[in-house]
N, CA, C and O of each residue as an XYZ file, in Angstrom:
544
protein
N      -4.957    -27.644    -26.722
C      -3.600    -27.887    -26.276
C      -3.575    -27.917    -24.745
O      -4.100    -27.015    -24.093
N      -2.969    -28.944    -24.185
C      -2.899    -29.116    -22.731
C      -1.886    -28.152    -22.133
O      -0.849    -27.886    -22.740
N      -2.180    -27.622    -20.936
C      -1.211    -26.712    -20.297
C       0.063    -27.469    -19.934
O       0.028    -28.647    -19.577
N       1.156    -26.783    -20.033
C       2.452    -27.345    -19.689
C       2.503    -27.574    -18.180
O       2.293    -26.644    -17.400
N       2.780    -28.809    -17.771
C       2.799    -29.156    -16.352
C       3.860    -28.369    -15.593
O       3.629    -27.935    -14.465
N       5.022    -28.186    -16.213
C       6.101    -27.433    -15.570
C       5.726    -25.983    -15.336
O       6.009    -25.425    -14.276
N       5.086    -25.369    -16.330
C       4.667    -23.973    -16.206
C       3.578    -23.840    -15.151
O       3.600    -22.903    -14.353
N       2.637    -24.758    -15.140
C       1.554    -24.737    -14.166
C       2.103    -24.898    -12.750
O       1.668    -24.204    -11.831
N       3.044    -25.800    -12.577
C       3.653    -26.031    -11.259
C       4.441    -24.799    -10.812
O       4.364    -24.399     -9.650
N       5.190    -24.205    -11.727
C       5.966    -23.007    -11.407
C       5.039    -21.873    -10.973
O       5.314    -21.174     -9.998
N       3.950    -21.701    -11.702
C       2.994    -20.647    -11.350
C       2.383    -20.918     -9.977
O       2.225    -19.992     -9.182
N       2.044    -22.156     -9.692
C       1.464    -22.514     -8.404
C       2.449    -22.236     -7.278
O       2.080    -21.653     -6.259
N       3.702    -22.650     -7.457
C       4.705    -22.418     -6.413
C       5.003    -20.933     -6.237
O       5.225    -20.465     -5.120
N       5.008    -20.201     -7.338
C       5.231    -18.751     -7.249
C       4.101    -18.084     -6.467
O       4.339    -17.209     -5.635
N       2.880    -18.508     -6.745
C       1.725    -17.953     -6.039
C       1.777    -18.302     -4.553
O       1.535    -17.450     -3.699
N       2.094    -19.561     -4.253
C       2.208    -19.970     -2.850
C       3.332    -19.219     -2.135
O       3.180    -18.817     -0.982
N       4.459    -19.032     -2.822
C       5.587    -18.294     -2.231
C       5.236    -16.842     -1.972
O       5.572    -16.298     -0.919
N       4.562    -16.208     -2.925
C       4.153    -14.813     -2.740
C       3.144    -14.700     -1.604
O       3.211    -13.764     -0.808
N       2.211    -15.645     -1.523
C       1.231    -15.644     -0.440
C       1.883    -15.829      0.919
O       1.503    -15.180      1.894
N       2.883    -16.735      0.980
C       3.597    -16.962      2.246
C       4.379    -15.716      2.656
O       4.414    -15.359      3.834
N       5.005    -15.055      1.682
C       5.760    -13.834      1.980
C       4.813    -12.734      2.477
O       5.136    -12.023      3.428
N       3.652    -12.595      1.840
C       2.671    -11.601      2.263
C       2.158    -11.916      3.670
O       2.042    -11.019      4.504
N       1.853    -13.177      3.931
C       1.380    -13.570      5.258
C       2.448    -13.296      6.320
O       2.129    -12.833      7.415
N       3.709    -13.578      6.000
C       4.795    -13.299      6.940
C       4.943    -11.814      7.202
O       5.129    -11.396      8.345
N       4.862    -11.008      6.137
C       4.986     -9.558      6.296
C       3.837     -9.003      7.139
O       4.057     -8.169      8.018
N       2.616     -9.462      6.872
C       1.474     -8.988      7.648
C       1.560     -9.433      9.108
O       1.164     -8.700     10.013
N       2.078    -10.635      9.325
C       2.261    -11.109     10.700
C       3.258    -10.218     11.436
O       3.023     -9.825     12.578
N       4.366     -9.903     10.778
C       5.373     -9.036     11.410
C       4.791     -7.655     11.702
O       4.967     -7.126     12.800
N       4.100     -7.073     10.725
C       3.532     -5.732     10.915
C       2.462     -5.757     12.005
O       2.306     -4.787     12.748
N       1.724     -6.865     12.101
C       0.700     -6.974     13.129
C       1.270     -7.172     14.521
O       0.727     -6.649     15.495
N       2.365     -7.926     14.627
C       2.956     -8.198     15.947
C       3.874     -7.075     16.404
O       3.816     -6.645     17.556
N       4.722     -6.601     15.495
C       5.596     -5.472     15.824
C       4.774     -4.195     15.633
O       3.769     -4.207     14.923
N       5.181     -3.132     16.241
C       4.417     -1.887     16.135
C       5.247     -0.828     15.429
O       6.226     -0.337     15.991
N       4.867     -0.464     14.187
C       5.627      0.558     13.463
C       5.538      1.944     14.093
O       6.267      2.850     13.690
N       4.654      2.123     15.079
C       4.557      3.398     15.781
C       5.653      3.543     16.834
O       5.860      4.639     17.354
N       6.345      2.476     17.151
C       7.332      2.489     18.245
C       8.762      2.424     17.711
O       9.010      1.859     16.646
N       9.699      3.007     18.459
C      11.110      2.898     18.075
C      11.539      1.425     18.092
O      11.016      0.629     18.872
N      12.471      1.082     17.246
C      12.979     -0.281     17.197
C      12.267     -1.145     16.175
O      12.642     -2.303     15.990
N      11.253     -0.618     15.506
C      10.578     -1.365     14.452
C      11.567     -1.558     13.318
O      12.133     -0.593     12.804
N      11.770     -2.793     12.934
C      12.798     -3.127     11.949
C      12.285     -2.878     10.537
O      11.831     -3.801      9.861
N      12.359     -1.652     10.108
C      12.012     -1.285      8.744
C      12.620      0.080      8.488
O      12.541      0.954      9.351
N      13.224      0.286      7.331
C      13.860      1.578      7.087
C      12.836      2.703      6.972
O      11.715      2.479      6.515
N      13.214      3.900      7.382
C      12.296      5.031      7.233
C      12.138      5.395      5.749
O      12.936      4.986      4.906
N      11.123      6.150      5.464
C      10.849      6.572      4.086
C      12.015      7.415      3.561
O      12.327      8.453      4.146
N      12.664      6.991      2.469
C      13.794      7.768      1.945
C      13.361      9.141      1.421
O      14.115     10.107      1.535
N      12.158      9.236      0.848
C      11.669     10.520      0.339
C      11.507     11.508      1.487
O      11.916     12.664      1.382
N      10.911     11.049      2.583
C      10.724     11.917      3.752
C      12.066     12.279      4.382
O      12.270     13.411      4.820
N      12.980     11.309      4.424
C      14.296     11.568      5.016
C      15.069     12.626      4.217
O      15.779     13.444      4.802
N      14.934     12.613      2.897
C      15.674     13.562      2.050
C      14.997     14.922      1.948
O      15.676     15.947      1.888
N      13.654     14.946      1.927
C      12.963     16.204      1.651
C      12.207     16.773      2.849
O      11.910     17.968      2.883
N      11.893     15.930      3.832
C      11.054     16.376      4.943
C       9.582     16.400      4.576
O       8.750     16.805      5.389
N       9.244     15.971      3.360
C       7.855     15.938      2.895
C       7.325     14.511      2.968
O       8.089     13.547      2.931
N       6.007     14.395      3.071
C       5.379     13.075      3.083
C       5.151     12.608      1.650
O       4.637     13.355      0.817
N       5.537     11.372      1.375
C       5.254     10.789      0.065
C       3.854     10.173      0.123
O       3.272     10.101      1.205
N       3.301      9.729     -0.998
C       1.955      9.152     -0.964
C       1.862      7.889     -0.111
O       0.775      7.547      0.355
N       2.970      7.195      0.102
C       2.953      5.963      0.880
C       3.315      6.136      2.336
O       3.181      5.188      3.111
N       3.774      7.319      2.742
C       4.147      7.535      4.146
C       2.973      7.193      5.057
O       1.849      7.649      4.846
N       3.253      6.389      6.065
C       2.221      5.965      6.998
C       1.532      4.671      6.595
O       0.645      4.199      7.307
N       1.925      4.090      5.466
C       1.282      2.865      4.992
C       1.468      1.680      5.928
O       0.531      0.912      6.147
N       2.664      1.523      6.481
C       2.886      0.421      7.425
C       2.098      0.649      8.704
O       1.521     -0.289      9.255
N       2.069      1.887      9.180
C       1.303      2.191     10.378
C      -0.188      1.979     10.122
O      -0.904      1.479     10.989
N      -0.656      2.360      8.927
C      -2.045      2.144      8.553
C      -2.366      0.649      8.556
O      -3.414      0.241      9.058
N      -1.480     -0.160      8.005
C      -1.689     -1.610      7.966
C      -1.747     -2.173      9.384
O      -2.617     -2.987      9.695
N      -0.830     -1.746     10.238
C      -0.825     -2.188     11.634
C      -2.144     -1.810     12.314
O      -2.747     -2.620     13.018
N      -2.577     -0.575     12.094
C      -3.827     -0.118     12.699
C      -5.011     -0.956     12.220
O      -5.876     -1.315     13.019
N      -5.057     -1.267     10.935
C      -6.146     -2.092     10.403
C      -6.126     -3.492     10.994
O      -7.172     -4.043     11.338
N      -4.930     -4.067     11.109
C      -4.816     -5.409     11.678
C      -5.274     -5.448     13.131
O      -5.639     -6.506     13.642
N      -5.255     -4.295     13.797
C      -5.692     -4.213     15.183
C      -7.085     -3.594     15.313
O      -7.541     -3.300     16.418
N      -7.756     -3.399     14.171
C      -9.131     -2.911     14.191
C      -9.298     -1.440     14.498
O     -10.395     -1.015     14.860
N      -8.244     -0.645     14.366
C      -8.317      0.784     14.675
C      -8.448      1.585     13.375
O      -7.464      2.113     12.857
N      -9.673      1.665     12.861
C      -9.923      2.327     11.588
C      -9.625      3.828     11.648
O      -9.109      4.389     10.680
N      -9.937      4.475     12.751
C      -9.689      5.919     12.871
C      -8.201      6.229     12.751
O      -7.823      7.172     12.056
N      -7.353      5.447     13.420
C      -5.903      5.666     13.319
C      -5.412      5.354     11.912
O      -4.507      6.021     11.410
N      -6.001      4.345     11.270
C      -5.602      3.997      9.904
C      -5.912      5.143      8.944
O      -5.121      5.427      8.045
N      -7.042      5.796      9.126
C      -7.409      6.939      8.278
C      -6.401      8.063      8.443
O      -5.987      8.670      7.455
N      -6.002      8.349      9.667
C      -5.046      9.425      9.919
C      -3.685      9.084      9.305
O      -3.041      9.948      8.710
N      -3.246      7.832      9.446
C      -1.918      7.460      8.953
C      -1.832      7.477      7.428
O      -0.820      7.929      6.892
N      -2.847      7.006      6.710
C      -2.818      7.103      5.251
C      -4.187      6.785      4.667
O      -4.462      5.650      4.277
N      -5.036      7.796      4.614
C      -6.390      7.644      4.079
C      -6.365      7.305      2.592
O      -7.230      6.578      2.104
N      -5.383      7.828      1.879
C      -5.290      7.598      0.435
C      -5.100      6.121      0.121
O      -5.816      5.570     -0.716
N      -4.143      5.473      0.783
C      -3.924      4.050      0.550
C      -5.089      3.220      1.066
O      -5.455      2.214      0.458
N      -5.669      3.633      2.179
C      -6.780      2.914      2.780
C      -7.959      2.814      1.814
O      -8.611      1.773      1.733
N      -8.227      3.875      1.097
C      -9.330      3.897      0.140
C      -8.844      3.485     -1.257
O      -9.520      2.736     -1.963
N      -7.689      3.976     -1.636
C      -7.208      3.793     -2.998
C      -6.815      2.375     -3.377
O      -7.110      1.935     -4.488
N      -6.156      1.650     -2.480
C      -5.727      0.297     -2.818
C      -6.897     -0.654     -3.076
O      -6.863     -1.391     -4.061
N      -7.936     -0.667     -2.224
C      -9.085     -1.526     -2.555
C      -9.781     -1.112     -3.850
O     -10.233     -1.969     -4.609
N      -9.873      0.191     -4.110
C     -10.481      0.648     -5.359
C      -9.659      0.196     -6.565
O     -10.212     -0.263     -7.564
N      -8.343      0.326     -6.465
C      -7.475     -0.100     -7.557
C      -7.573     -1.605     -7.775
O      -7.629     -2.064     -8.915
N      -7.595     -2.366     -6.701
C      -7.728     -3.821     -6.805
C      -9.054     -4.191     -7.468
O      -9.083     -5.047     -8.353
N     -10.142     -3.562     -7.053
C     -11.448     -3.833     -7.658
C     -11.432     -3.495     -9.145
O     -11.954     -4.254     -9.961
N     -10.840     -2.368     -9.495
C     -10.744     -1.947    -10.894
C      -9.990     -2.992    -11.721
O     -10.443     -3.383    -12.796
N      -8.855     -3.433    -11.220
C      -8.036     -4.403    -11.951
C      -8.780     -5.730    -12.097
O      -8.765     -6.333    -13.170
N      -9.424     -6.183    -11.037
C     -10.161     -7.455    -11.101
C     -11.311     -7.365    -12.101
O     -11.486     -8.268    -12.918
N     -12.088     -6.302    -12.050
C     -13.228     -6.143    -12.962
C     -12.748     -6.064    -14.404
O     -13.301     -6.727    -15.281
N     -11.724     -5.257    -14.653
C     -11.216     -5.118    -16.018
C     -10.638     -6.433    -16.536
O     -10.837     -6.783    -17.699
N      -9.931     -7.155    -15.689
C      -9.331     -8.414    -16.101
C     -10.409     -9.450    -16.405
O     -10.315    -10.173    -17.396
N     -11.422     -9.523    -15.565
C     -12.500    -10.502    -15.775
C     -13.330    -10.213    -17.008
O     -13.926    -11.127    -17.579
N     -13.380     -8.959    -17.430
C     -14.142     -8.620    -18.628
C     -13.263     -8.654    -19.872
O     -13.719     -8.331    -20.969
N     -12.004     -9.045    -19.699
C     -11.114     -9.188    -20.847
C     -10.516     -7.889    -21.349
O      -9.954     -7.850    -22.444
N     -10.627     -6.840    -20.578
C     -10.078     -5.539    -20.976
C      -8.732     -5.342    -20.304
O      -8.475     -5.939    -19.258
N      -7.863     -4.511    -20.885
C      -6.584     -4.238    -20.223
C      -6.825     -3.534    -18.881
O      -7.610     -2.590    -18.792
N      -6.141     -4.007    -17.858
C      -6.369     -3.497    -16.506
C      -5.967     -2.042    -16.364
O      -6.727     -1.239    -15.822
N      -4.801     -1.697    -16.836
C      -4.302     -0.335    -16.658
C      -4.045      0.297    -18.017
O      -2.944      0.220    -18.561
N      -5.078      0.919    -18.548
C      -4.934      1.637    -19.808
C      -4.497      3.077    -19.541
O      -4.332      3.470    -18.386
N      -4.310      3.850    -20.580
C      -3.799      5.214    -20.429
C      -4.694      6.091    -19.547
O      -4.171      6.763    -18.658
N      -6.008      6.119    -19.748
C      -6.837      6.946    -18.855
C      -6.717      6.533    -17.383
O      -6.691      7.393    -16.502
N      -6.645      5.236    -17.113
C      -6.508      4.771    -15.729
C      -5.179      5.231    -15.140
O      -5.129      5.665    -13.990
N      -4.126      5.143    -15.902
C      -2.813      5.581    -15.414
C      -2.788      7.084    -15.147
O      -2.146      7.538    -14.200
N      -3.483      7.853    -15.979
C      -3.554      9.303    -15.767
C      -4.304      9.603    -14.467
O      -3.885     10.463    -13.691
N      -5.410      8.895    -14.231
C      -6.175      9.089    -12.990
C      -5.302      8.741    -11.786
O      -5.300      9.470    -10.795
N      -4.569      7.643    -11.862
C      -3.693      7.244    -10.759
C      -2.631      8.313    -10.515
O      -2.409      8.715     -9.373
N      -1.973      8.775    -11.578
C      -0.922      9.782    -11.437
C      -1.467     11.082    -10.834
O      -0.858     11.640     -9.920
N      -2.593     11.563    -11.331
C      -3.178     12.806    -10.819
C      -3.612     12.633     -9.365
O      -3.431     13.545     -8.558
N      -4.181     11.481     -9.020
C      -4.605     11.214     -7.643
C      -3.411     11.199     -6.694
O      -3.460     11.789     -5.614
N      -2.347     10.526     -7.101
C      -1.144     10.449     -6.267
C      -0.536     11.845     -6.079
O      -0.164     12.219     -4.967
N      -0.439     12.599     -7.159
C       0.132     13.951     -7.072
C      -0.727     14.852     -6.186
O      -0.200     15.611     -5.373
N      -2.042     14.769     -6.342
C      -2.950     15.592     -5.533
C      -2.835     15.238     -4.054
O      -2.775     16.129     -3.206
N      -2.804     13.946     -3.740
C      -2.673     13.507     -2.348
C      -1.344     13.969     -1.756
O      -1.291     14.417     -0.611
N      -0.277     13.858     -2.536
C       1.041     14.258     -2.051
C       1.064     15.751     -1.728
O       1.600     16.156     -0.696
N       0.494     16.553     -2.592
C       0.465     17.999     -2.366
C      -0.419     18.322     -1.161
O      -0.029     19.098     -0.288
N      -1.607     17.726     -1.118
C      -2.562     18.042     -0.044
C      -2.012     17.682      1.328
O      -2.154     18.458      2.273
N      -1.386     16.518      1.449
C      -0.933     16.092      2.781
C       0.289     16.867      3.262
O       0.663     16.771      4.431
N       0.904     17.625      2.379
C       2.054     18.432      2.770
C       1.700     19.902      2.970
O       2.582     20.713      3.253
N       0.428     20.253      2.830
C      -0.007     21.622      3.096
C      -0.012     21.865      4.603
O      -0.361     20.973      5.376
N       0.373     23.067      5.019
C       0.355     23.370      6.461
C      -1.044     23.199      7.046
O      -2.027     23.666      6.471
N      -1.122     22.536      8.179
C      -2.389     22.347      8.866
C      -3.233     21.193      8.362
O      -4.314     20.955      8.901
N      -2.775     20.456      7.335
C      -3.559     19.324      6.843
C      -3.632     18.274      7.949
O      -2.596     17.864      8.473
N      -4.832     17.833      8.311
C      -4.973     16.982      9.502
C      -4.559     15.514      9.325
O      -4.276     14.851     10.323
N      -4.512     14.994      8.125
C      -4.249     13.572      7.930
C      -2.791     13.331      7.552
O      -2.464     13.080      6.392
N      -1.928     13.412      8.556
C      -0.506     13.148      8.332
C      -0.086     11.957      9.203
O      -0.589     11.804     10.316
N       0.818     11.125      8.716
C       1.196      9.944      9.482
C       1.943     10.302     10.758
O       2.623     11.325     10.837
N       1.799      9.444     11.740
C       2.565      9.613     12.973
C       3.979      9.121     12.713
O       4.185      7.963     12.352
N       4.933      9.989     12.895
C       6.329      9.629     12.635
C       7.104      9.609     13.941
O       6.792     10.339     14.882
N       8.108      8.769     13.976
C       8.930      8.636     15.187
C       9.972      9.735     15.291
O      10.211     10.295     16.361
N      10.591     10.029     14.143
C      11.722     10.958     14.185
C      11.464     12.169     13.320
O      12.363     12.651     12.630
N      10.265     12.655     13.353
C       9.955     13.907     12.703
C       9.601     13.801     11.313
O       9.320     14.811     10.668
């Protein structure tokens, strides 16, 4: 059975649109500096409400640091995302290519436990890997 031309075109345009949006976002994060006041992005709502760092706090700063080749600053801003996102992407690609479900129950449990552990660890007093924040 031949693929539906309309579905194929829609998928292609969706992929191109998502790629363009990602490229635009990375360009903005690379040109603007999330470490400085006036960066047009809302602060983390979890941090604003609780004063605690969520697992994603520092992710934009980490991305900016990577785009500028500053790996040491990226590690400080969010080591978990820096290591975890490529590992998760590799896992999903390998599982998908082998015809297995990408995110099965054991994988989801590992992700949940990892996120919870990182969240607790980065909020312990004296933990060295905390994101640089503008307003505390």
